[in-house]
Each structure stands twice: as C-alpha cells, then as structure tokens.
N, C-alpha and C positions, 0 to 999 in steps of 0.2 A: 368492392362489391359487398353486398349485405350477407349476413350469415345465413339467412333463409335461402338466398340464391345458391350459396355453396352447398347447403344441405340438400336442397331440392335436386340440384344437378347431380350430386353423388347418388342419391337414392334412385333417381330415374335411370341413370346410366347403369347402375348395378342390376336393376330389374330386367334390363335387356341383354345381359350377358348370357352366353351359351357355355354350358359345362363341357369340358374336354374329358378325354379318357383319364381315369384315375392313375396317379403316380404313387409310388411308394414314398411316404413322407420322410423316410430316412435317406432318400436319394436327392440329388440336386433338383431344385424346383423347376429348372429348365436346363436345356443343354448349354454347356459352356460356363456354368457358374459353380462356385463352391457352396453357395447358400442352399441348404437343404429345405425340403418342404416343411419339416417340423419347425425349423428356425423361422421360416417365412411366416408361418401361421402365428408364432409367438410375437414376432416383431410387428406384424399387422395389428395385433391387439394393442400393442403399445402405441402404434401410430394412431389407431382409432381413439384410444384414451386421450392422447394429446390433442387431437382434433376436437373432441367433445369438451375438453377442458377450455379450449378457446371459445366454444359456443357458450359454455357456462360462464366464462368471464364476461361476455357481452350481456348475458341475461342478468348476472349479478349487478352489473353497472346500471342496467335499466331499473333495477329494484333499489338503487342507491345503497347497495350492500357490498359492492365490489369496487376496488380502487385502482385496477390495473388491467389494461386491455391490449397491451402489445403481445400478440400471440405468436404461435409457431405454425399456423396453417400454411401449408406449402413447403415447410421445412422438415416434415416428419421423417424424411430419409436419414436424418442424423441418428436415428435409432440404429442404423447399420454401423455407424462409427462406434457407438457404445458396444455393440456386439463383437466388434473386432478387438476391443481392448479388454484388459483385466479389471475387475472391480477395485483393485488397489492402486491403479494408475491415477495419479493426481489430475484432476480435470478442472479447468477454468473456462466456464461456458458462456457462449453467446446467449442473449436473452430470448432467442427463438429455438433453444435446444431442449424443449420440453420432452420430446420423444427420447432423446438421449438420457435425460434424467430418469424417466420412468423405466427405461431399459436397465440402466445402472442399478436402480433400486431393486429390481427383480433379480438381477445378477447376484446381488449381495444376499439373497435369500429372504427378502422381504415380500410380503403379499402385495399384489398389484394395487389393492385398495390403499395401502400405506403411502405409496408414491403419489397416488391421486389426491389423497387427503392432504399431503404436504403442500401440494400446489394450491389447492383450494383454500387452505388456511392462509397461504401467502396472499392470495387474491383478496381475501376478506379482512386482512390485517388482524388475524386472530393472535392473541398473546401466546397461545400454545403452539404456534407454528414452530417447527423444530430447529430452524436455523436463525432467522432474524427476529423471531418472536413478535411479529406484527409491525416491525419497523420498516420493512420494505418487502416487496415481492422479489425474491431472488431464488436461483437454483443453487442449493448447497445443502450439505449434510455432513456432520462430523464422522459418521460411520460409512460414508460412501466415497470418501476422498474427493468430494466435490467442494472446492473452495468458492465461497460465494463472491459474485461480482456485482457491484451496484449499478454499473453503467454499461460496461463493455463496449464503449465507443473507443475500443482499442487501448484504453488505459491499463488494461490487465496484461497486455502482451509482454512488456518488460518484466513484470513479476513472473509470468509463466516461464520465460527464458531463465529467470533466476532459480525457479524451482528445478528445472532440468539441470542447470549448472550445479545446484546443490546436491542432486542425486549422485552425480559423479564425484563432486568435490568431497563428499562424505567419506569416500574410500580412503582419502589421505588424512582424515582426522581420527583422533582417538575417541570417537563418540558415535552414538547410534543415530541414524537418520530416521525421519518420520516415514520414509518410503522404503520399499524393497530395493535391493541392490540393482535388480534388473528392471525396475519400473521405468516407465516413460511418461512424459507429461503431454497432455492434450490441451490445446488452446483453440477455441473456436470464436469466430467473429464474422461480420457481414462484409460484403464487397465494398460498401462505401467506407467502412472503417480502415481498410488497408491504406488509405491515403493519409490517415492521421499521423502526426509526428511520432506519437508513442508507438504506433504499429511499426513504422519505418525504423525506429530505434530498436525494437525487438528483433525484427528481421535482420537488420544489419549486425546486431550483436551476435546472433546465432551464426550468421555467415562468417563474421570476423573470427569467432572462436573456432569454427570448423576449419577455416582456411589455415589456421595455425596448428591444426592437428589436435585440438582439444575435443573431448567428447561432450556432446550436448544432445541428449535424447529427448527431442520435442517434436510433436506432430502438430503443425499448424493446420487448422481446418477452416477454409473460407466457404461459408454458406452463401453462395452467390445467387441472389435473386434478381440481379440486374438493376436494382434501384435503391437509392437511399432516401427514404421518405418520398420525395417527389423528383429527386435528381437522378437521371439515368447514368449508369456506369457504362462507359464506352465499350463496345464489343472488343474482346481480346485484351482489354487492359489488365484484368486480374492475372491472366497467364503471364503477360509481359512483366508485370510488377513482381510476380512470384519467383521468376527464374533468377536466382542469385547464386553466386559461387558457394558450393558446399551444401546447398539445400536441394534435395531431390524433389522433383515435381511429379505429382500424380493427379489425374483428372477423371471425373466420372459424371454421369447423369444422376444427380441427387434425387431425382423424382423416380428413378428406377431402382428398387431395393436391391436386386442382385448385383447390378452394376456398381452401386455405391458400396455394397458389402465387399465385393471382390477388390475394388480399388483401395478401400480402407484396410483390408487385410494385407495387401501388398505394402502399403505405406507404413502400417504398424510394424510389419516384419522388418522392413528396412531400418526403421528407427531403433527397434529393439536389438537387432543383430549388429548394426554398424555403430550404434550409439551416436547417431548424427541426425540432423534435422530433415524433416520432409514436409512438403506443402501439399495438402490434399484439397483440390479444387472441386467442389461439388456444385453443379449447376442446378438451381432450384427455382421455385416460383413463390410469389407472395400472394396469398389469398386473404381476402377480407381487409385489405389495406394495411397501412403501417400500424394503426391502432384504432380503437373504437371511434375516436373523434375525427378520423381521417376520411375526407371525401375524395375518393380516388378519381371520380369522374371529372374532377377539376383539372387533372393533369394526365389522365390516361383515356384512350379511346375505348369504346365498347369492343372493338375488334381485338385490341390488345388484351383486354380482360378476359375475353372468351378464349383466346389462345392460351392464356395462363390456366384457365379452368380445364382445358383439354389435357394439360400436363399434371393435373392434380395427383400427387404421389399416393394418396390414400386410394383413389380410384384405380390407379395403375397396379397397386399391390393387390387390391380386390380382384381385378381382372386376371392377374397372374395366378392367384389361388383357384379361381373358378376354372380357368383354362387347364390347370394342372389336375383338375378333378379333386382338389383337396377341400373345397368348399362349394356350396351351391348358392346361387343368387338369393334364394329364399332364406337360407341359413345366415347369410351375411346381413340381410336386411333385418332379420330378427335380432341378430347380435347388435346391430347398430341401435335399434330402438331400445333394447333392454339395457345396453350400456349407457345410452343417453339418459334414460330414466334413472339409472343407478347413480350416475355422476351428478345429475341435477338434484337428486335427493340428498347426496352428501353435501353438495353446495349449500342447500337450504339449512342443513344441520350446522354447517360451519358459521352461518350468519348469526347463530345463537351463541357462539363461543365468546367468552370474555375478550375484550380488547384492552390495550394498555390504558390504565386509568389515572395516571399522574405523571408529572414531570420527572419525579424520582424514578418511577418505573421505566420511563423512556430512556433516561440517561444512565441507568445503572451499569450497563456494560461498556460505557464510553472509555473510561480509564480507571479500572480497579486499582486501588492503592492498598498496599499492605505494609505500612511503615515499620511495624515491629519486625516483620520478616526481612524487609530490606535492611534494617539496622543490624539484623543478625547475620545476613549474608554478606553485606558490604565489606566488613573487616576480614573476610576470609582470605587467607594467604596460602600459597603452596608450602610444602615442607621446606625446612631449612636446606636440605640437600638439593631439592629442585631449584630453589632460588639461587643457591651458590652456583649451580650449573648454568642457569639462565643468564646470570650476570657475570659469569666467568670469574667468580670470586670477589668481584668489586661491587659489593652490595650498595645500593643507592643511599641507604641511611648512614653509610660511612663516608660518603662524599662530602665535599664542602657544600654550603648552601647553594640551592639550584635556582635557575631562572624558570619562568613559566613554561617555556618550551621543554626544558630538561625534565621538569616535574611531570608533564604530560607523557613524555617519552618513557620515563621510568614506570609510571603507573600502567601504561599500556603493556609494558614488558611483564610486570607483575601479574596483570590480568591474563595475559596470554599463557603464563605459566600455570595459573590455577584453573582456568576455564578451557578445557581441551576443545570445546565447540566454538571458541571465539576465532574470528578472522578479521584482519585489517586489510583494507584495499581502497583503491582509488587511483587517480592520475598521479604518477610519479612517486608513489609512497614507498615503493619497494627498494630497488637498487639505489635510487637517488636519496631516498629517505625523506621525501617531501620537499616542496619548494623552500621551506624554512627549516628543514632538518628535524622536524618534530618526530618523524618515524625512523630516523636514521638508525641503522644497525638491527632493526627488528627482523627483516627478512633473513639476514645472515644467521641470527640466533634461532629463529623458529621455522624457517624453510618457506619455499614458495607456495605450499599448500595452504598456509595460514596468513601469509603476508604477500600480497601480489598487486601488480599494476593492472589497471583496466584501460580500455579504450577511452578516448576523450569524448564522453557523452554522459552528462549528468543523469539523464533518464535511465540509461543503461546501468550506471553505478547504483542508483537507488532501486532499480528493478532487480538487480542481482541481490541486493540487500534484502528486499522484501521476500524474494523467493527463498533465500537462505534462512531468513527468520522463521517463515511459516513451515520450513522443513526441519526445524529443530536446532539450527545453529544460532550463534550470537554474533551477528554482523556489526562491524564498526567501520562503515565506509567514510571516506573523507571527501568533502566537496572543497575544491581548492580555494575558492573565494566565495563570500556570501552572495555576490551578484550572480554567480553561476548557479546558485541554488534556485533562483527564480525561473531558470530555463526549464526546470523539471519539478516545480513545486507541487503539481497535481499528484505526483507519486507519493508525496507525504500527505497532502490535504485529502485527495480523493481515494487513495488506495491504503496507505499505511494507517492513517488515523481512523478510518471507517471500518476496518476489518473486524475488530473486536465488537464494535457497535452492531454490525449487521450479521454477526454470527453468535451473539450472546456469549462471547468469549471462547467459543469452541475452537476458533482459529485466531491466533495472534501472530504479530510479526515483531518480536523483540528487536529493538533497533536503537543504536546510538550513533547518530550522524555527526561526525566532527566537521565543523565549518570554520575556516579561517575568515575572520570578519572585522567589521568596523573600519575606522580610518586612522588618521594621524601618522601616516607613514611618510611625513615630510613632503607630501604632494606627489609621491611616486605613484605612477600607474594610472592616475585619474580614476574615473568612476568605477570601472570594473575591478579595480584592486582596492578600492576604498569605498565600500558600500555600507551605509549606516541605516538601511531600511529593514525593519523587522516586523512591521505592521501585518504583513501577509502571513507571518508565522503565528503571531499572538492571538489571532482569532480562530485558530484551529482547535476544536474541542478536544480536550484530553492531552494535547501535546505538552511534553515537558521541555522547557527551554532553560538550559543552564548557561550562565554567563560569568565564568570565573575571571577574576582579574589578577589574583595573587597565586603564586606557585602552590602554597599549601592548600588553598581552597580548591585549586584545579585538581589536585590529587584526590582529595576527599570527595569532591563532587563527581568526578569521573567514576570513582568506585561506586558511588550511590546510583548513578545512571545505569551502569552495567548491572548492578544488583536488581534495580527496578525492572530493567528489560528482561532479565533472566527469570525473575520470580513472578512478575505481574504482566509481562508482555508489553511493557511501556514503550512508547515511541518517544525518543529523546533527541533533541537537537542540542549539541554542545558547542556553543559559540565561543571561539577563542580570539581574543583581541590581538591581531597581528603586531600592532605597534608595541605591545608589552611582552611579546615572545622572548626577546633577548634583553629586556630592560633589567638593569642591575641596581640602579640607585633611585632614591626617593626624593631627598632634599638637595644633597650636595654631591658633586662628583666624587665617586669612590666610597660613598657611605654604605653601599650594599643594602640599602633599605628595602629594595624590592625583591631581594633573594629570600629563600626560606629553606630550612633543612627538610630532608625527606623523612617522614615519620617511619620508624620501624613497625612491623606488623603488630607488635605488642601494644602499640599506641593507637592503632587504627580504630578500635571501638570508641575511644574518647575523642578522636578527631573526626568521627562520622558526621557528615553534613546532611541532615534530612532535607528532602525535597520541600521547597517553600519556606526555608528558614534563612533569615538575613544575618549579617555580621556587623556588629557595631564597633566603632572606634571613638574613644574619648568619652567623657562623662559630663560635658558642658550642659548648662541649663538654659542658655539663651537662644540657641538655634540648632535645628537638626538639618543637616544637608543629606538629602536622599539621592543616591546615585548608583552607578554600576559600571563595569568595564573600564574603559579609559578614563571615565569621569571620576573613578575612585582615586586614582593618583592625583588628578588635578584638584579634586575636592580636599584631599588630605593636605596638600601643599597650601591651599588657600586657607584652610581651617587653622593651620599652625600660625600663619601670619595674623589672623584675626585673634587667636588666643594670646599671642604676644602683645596685642593691644588691649587685652583685658576682657575680650568677649569669650563667653563659654560656649564652645561649639562641639557638637558630636557629629560624626559622619556615619550614615547607615548604608552599607553595601547590600543592595537587594540580593545579589548573586543569582537569583532565579527570576526570570522574566515571565514565566508561566509554569505553575501558578505563582502569582505574586505573593510575597510573604506578608500578607495583610496584617496578621497579628503583630508581628514585629514592627511593621510600619506604623500602625496606630499607636503602639506603646511608645515608640521613639518620638512620634509627633506630640503626644500628650505630655511628655516630659519637658518639652521646651515651649510648646504653644506656638512655635513659629517653624515653618517648614520651607526649605528651598530645595527644589528638585533640579538637579544638574543632569540633564539628559543629552547624551551625545547623538541620539537618533533625532529624527526630524521633528520640527515643531508641530506639524500636522501628521497624525497617524503614528506618532512616536510613543514611547513608553510612558512619558510624563502624563499624557492624557488619562491613561489607565490609573496612574497613581493618584491623580487629583480625584478621579471618580471614586476610587476605593476610600479615600479619606472622607469625602463628602458623604458617601453611603454609610460610613461608620459613625457619622455624627460629629466629626471633628469640627470645632468651631473656632480654631485658631487661625493664624494668618498663613496663607499658602502663596508661594511665588514659584515661577519656574523659568529656567533658561535652557534653551535647546538649540541644536543646529538648525540652520535655515532650511526652508523647503526647496532644496536645490540638489542637483547632482553635484558630484565633487570633481572639481577641475584639477589640472596638473599644477605642480609647483606651488609657489607661495600663494597663489590665488585661492587655494583650498582653505587657508586661514580665514578668509573673509566669510565663509559659510559654515565653518565648523565651530562648535562650542569651544570656548577658550577658558583658560584659567582666570584670566582677567575678568571675563564676564561673570564667572561664578563669584569672584570676590566682590565685584561691584554690586551684584544683585544681593549678596549677603549683607553688605553694608546698608543698602537701601532698606532691606527688611528689618535690620536691627535698629534702624532709625539713627 
C-alpha cells in the first residue's frame, strides 16, 4: 500500500475519534495494564517519529537522495520492548526496529531529534552518520549499546547468544565485561527469519545451554507480521517453532502498546531474574510493503491490506490516548503535521551532508592495522612466577625441540597466562584436548571458565566467539576441520569481518579462529578431513589468514594474531596443517629437521612475525619456489635435490595468505628472475592465482610457472595422491623452468 494511503487512513481515522474522560497520566492508561498514561504519551511520540521516518525515506528515494526504504511501519510496537529494558542492555536489532532505537536513544538522555537525525543520516548515506558513517543504513550507536546488524536475516542470532553467554562467562574471568553484571541481551528478528539455519542454531544453542543449567540471559523478540517479502508464514508456526526446552514463551499483540509493554516487562523480568532465555512473540502488521520497490498488490488482496490497516499500531495508540482523555483528536493531528514537517526539514538538511568521497574513506575502518603496537604487545609474557605456575615448573623453553602441535599448545598456554580475558573453546578441545591433542592439558591448567567444550555446531561456536569478542573478551575458537568452517562461513564473512566496517570501529570482535586444515593425511578421512579450499576465505576484506608450517613460525604467528586481535580488533583465521602437526623429520628419518625449540620470552621481540611477512630459505640465484603449508616441506626437499645437481634454489614460505607478503614475494622473485609457485590448494580459486596476479601487478617480467592440486574433492586412501600436489610435480616443474 502506498504511503499516502497509510497517511490518509491515519489522519481520517484520528479525526473521527471521540475523547473519553480524562485519566491521571501517572496511572495506568487503561485497566489491567502497567503502562502509565505518561509512558504511553512518550512512546506514542517515538512511534510517530518512526512512522514519519518511513514516510521521509520514501520521499528521499523519490528525490534520488535516499538509498534505503525498508521501513518499520506496522512494527512501531517495538518501542514497548525498549521501554521494558535498560539503556545498557546490549541490543542486536531487526531492521524494522526504528521505534525501539528512537526509544533507546531517548532513554539514554539524548534529545528526540538526535535519534531522528541518526536515522535520516543513515538513509541519505551521510558520512557523519554516527555508526556506519554512510556505509549502510543500520540501527546502532556506541553510546546506546546497540550493536549494528547489516542484514538481520537471522545471521546475528548466534552472535546475540554469544553476547548473553559472555555476560555470564565474564564472572569467571579476571577481566571486566563491556556490559553490566545483570545486563541481558535482546535480539529481534522477523517471522520469516526464524526458519534460517543461523536462527535455529542460535535458538538451539540457548536451549542446549539452559538444559545443562548454564545461565544465558537473552530475550529473543520475534516481530511477526505474518509474511516474509511475499511468502506467508503459516498460522501458529512461530509459536510452535519458539517453544523449546529452557526457553520461556511470551506472546502479545504487538499492535497494542499496553499489551506489548506488559508482555515485554514479564519477559524481561524472567530473563533478568532467572538468567535464562525467553522468546517474546509480538503479532504485528506490515504497512507500505516490504520496501519502496515492493508492489504488494501482486501477492496480497485489497481485503488483506485493509485488514492490516485496521490494526495500524500508530492509530491504536492514538485511539488509546484519546479514549483516556490524555490527547484530543485535534491535538494529535496538529502533532502529526508539525512532526511531519520537522522530520522532512531535517531530511532535507541531511541531503546536503557530505558523503564518502573516496575508496580510502570507504575502506578506512575495514581492518585497521597498528604494526608498531602489535610488535610491542606480541612479545608480552606473564611474570616468571605466573609462567612457572602455569607450566608446573616445566617451562617450554627448557623442553627438547617441539613439533608444530606442541608449539601451538605451549603458545596457547603462555597466552592464557598473560591475557586473563582469553578463552579457548570448540568441539572436543577441553577434556580430550582436541582431536590431534593440540589443546591437551589446557583445561586442567586454566579451568572450565577459560577452556571449554561446545556443542557440535560451527555457527554456534563462531557466534559464541563473536559475542565474546564484542563483549571485551579475547576468544580463540577451534573449528575441527577446514571443511567444517564452510558450514558457518557467513559468521566470519557477513558478521565478524563487517562489524568494524559498519560501525567505524566503534564495535569490534577480536577473534583468532584456529582451524585444522589442508590434506596429506595419507588419504585418511576423505574430503571432510582433507580440505584444501581457502578461496572463500581469501576474498573477505580485512581478514588475516595465517598459515604456519613450522613450529617456531606457529608460535610467533599465533602471538602476532592474538596481539592484532587484542589491539586492533583483527579477525584472524589461523590455518594449521594437520599433516605437519606431529611431523619430526625433514629429509631423513630421525633427522629432527621439522622440530624447533620454543623461544624464551626474552627472545620473543626478535622472533616476532609481522603480519604479511614471508620467510626465506636458501640464497640461490637460479630459481625461487614460492609456497606455504605442506608445500614448504615438499619444496625444501625438492630444492635440496636440485641444489645437489648444481642449481641455486631459494624457497619462500609465504606464511600469510591474507594479506599476501607482496614486498617479500617481489623481492625474492627479482633475485632469481624465475618463480615456481607450489600451491597445495586447488588450481582454480587457489592461492597461486593471487600470487601470479600480485607479481604481474608489480611489473615482474621474469618467468612464472605454477603447480597446484587438481580441481577435485579429496578421495579416500591412495587415490588422494592423484589429485594432490606432490613433491615429484614440484621437482619436475622446477627442472622445466630451469631449462
């Protein structure tokens, strides 16, 4: 339905209202509710502002000055939810939660005009907009505990559960939380979104935790208007889907302000008192279609749309105020017109605000890097006494040379000792110590508050991490196998990597995701235990991808990632080659060439590994072999054989797959004029494509060749050798390039 239809219907209906006997504004606005007349008047004004912001959005679009028309018309009852909460309760909001945002803004002591201006600057992509700075229209503000969400097709639900989890988990850590001890999280979404896998993951995680007796103070709010764009939600489905073990169900007419407020108060009180989840189901309507471009008449009848109009929450609130004698029809119509004029005037002003003017401006908050600070923080160790206690007197620097797995284990222990806000978690990481023993013994040393097992759900694991990170903790989740990460990649791509971008750095989610990956496990496990696909990670803006192959690099790089997360809010993926976890030898059995001693803290500054710096082996001038991961060991072995035949080879271990170490790469290439890329990822979409592009862009004019694994999934047993990069292929390609 058109905006003029909605406006006309409202003003005509208000004009016919009959005033009732005057009530004391300090008393309930009607019998049987806790909502006072004064509260009702204030919330009506926020509902009115929200409605007129939707009108302004359509007007701005017509002037080609606005860029977003998904509005909140029909959902203005969510103002009651905000009223039931505290301004410091973290909120992750549905895109139709404008009235909630305006109410929260006023609760925090801001003038009504400030909230209105926030929204209008978002609609017009103004660079001065306080949260996304013109990058997207979102509801968010660093001073309002409103964490911006870019889509809210339920992708934010796992993070919201993580925020609630972090509120309670902070009690067991020696660090301060971003939220009050008795805060609760609110997460709102639409009825269509409850069917999304990420929503189901969030609900299940909350239910799972509560079932086990864990505290999880979260209020799920479903703003149910009965339709998702054009697809109807079956009657009764939301309630049926919401009723889960451990989650208390509340329902109300979201178009009726007192009913919504009373239900919200009960739900909030339950969550705050019991520290357990609640699901608030608000029945609403959707006016003016899904968005400005939506032609509702293509899938809804006139009768249906008229029925929706009859439930208009703004009209029902106006009726309530008039019948309670708190407003007159004339006064409300005058308020409507003056507010409309005021909001359209501000809208016009915002069209004159500067917008983002360059790629540099747009990209500035994607992934801020402070290499000097990272280099300063990375070598930080706990006191000698604390380390002695953590390692029970057996300091790792006094051990024999370590494997890759052992080096990561010791580095995690050192980090847990120095960073009280750090947590390690995932499937099987606690008592078992991980499938490959990488986290063995950490829970025993640091306790279940800091090292714990999760349910088997990668979306849940990453959601817990995202919620913990934005709450002030330093999460180090483990994804058991690289193939499993793809089940939940949007939690990194759509949620983790975008938060700083869409909040101008006001909100960050420091994160180091440990992932056991790559292949070469002698055919064990097939595809899901031998995945060599990293293309979906490498195109995520700002993501740091570390890929250590050697034990000493793993220790230094893990410290760097933790420091980057802690100081810059970096989102890091730490890819660990499974096949090298327990490798000891390089050339001959028993040579111990793949082991490395653990550096004592005094040497950490000199062993610091900056993000985007490669490591070179050898000084040959005939050929540079560029590689990483399992390719490093294969390339070193091939290079030695070539060197014995008189060819001068050097091997460059990239170590970082994003950002690529372009400076080191170009330098090593220029030294020999011939480059062979040994890439264990796939021929198409693999890392080698990016390396070739970087060399070409840098103007390298020498010879380039590459060998990579086939564009295939990885089969069981010896058949894997047919599709994976081999040592022999590297050597043959090198000989061909050397002529």
